[in-house]
C-alpha positions in Angstrom: 63.3 117.6 123.4 66.0 120.2 123.9 67.7 121.3 120.7 71.3 121.2 121.7 73.9 122.5 119.4 76.3 119.8 118.3 79.4 120.6 116.3 77.6 119.2 113.4 74.2 121.0 113.8 71.1 120.9 115.9 68.7 118.1 116.6 66.0 120.0 114.9 68.0 120.2 111.7 68.7 116.5 111.8 65.1 115.5 112.5 63.8 117.8 109.8 65.8 115.8 107.3 65.1 112.4 108.9 62.5 111.2 106.4 64.5 112.2 103.4 67.5 110.5 105.0 65.4 107.3 105.4 64.2 107.6 101.8 67.8 108.0 100.5 66.9 111.3 98.9 69.8 113.4 100.3 73.0 114.3 98.8 76.0 112.3 99.9 77.2 115.4 101.9 73.9 115.9 103.7 73.6 112.2 104.4 77.0 112.1 106.0 76.1 115.2 108.1 73.0 113.5 109.4 74.8 110.2 110.0 77.5 111.9 112.1 74.7 113.6 114.1 72.9 110.3 114.7 76.2 108.7 115.8 76.7 111.5 118.4 73.1 112.1 119.6 71.3 109.2 121.3 67.8 111.0 121.4 68.0 111.5 117.6 69.3 108.0 117.1 66.4 106.6 119.1 64.0 108.6 116.9 65.7 107.3 113.8 65.6 103.7 115.0 61.8 104.0 115.8 61.0 105.4 112.3 63.2 102.9 110.5 61.6 100.0 112.4 58.1 101.4 111.8 58.8 101.5 108.1 59.9 97.9 108.2 56.8 96.8 110.0 54.5 98.7 107.7 56.3 97.3 104.7 55.9 93.8 105.9 52.2 94.2 106.8 51.2 96.0 103.6 52.1 93.3 101.2 48.7 91.9 100.6 47.9 91.3 96.9 45.4 93.6 95.3 42.4 91.7 94.0 42.2 91.7 90.2 38.7 93.1 90.3 40.0 96.2 92.1 42.8 96.6 89.6 40.3 96.4 86.7 38.1 99.0 88.4 41.0 101.4 88.8 42.1 100.9 85.3 38.6 101.6 83.9 38.4 104.7 86.1 41.8 105.9 84.7 40.7 105.2 81.2 37.5 107.2 81.7 39.4 110.2 83.2 
């Protein structure tokens, strides 16, 4: 992808912060900066949409209960360490 200069930064800058943006780990100012970029840049917005949707799918698919036997095994290993 080209890295066009927008008045609010480059695509590379926005995409480098995408995961911390999705995790909610940015300052309010940086979050707003990325949000403005996404509102103005369809390629970056599409990338954001994909990553956000992927996280939702993974979250829904990874909700299996951990067997008690495995929990006990991990707890014993931690206690021994």
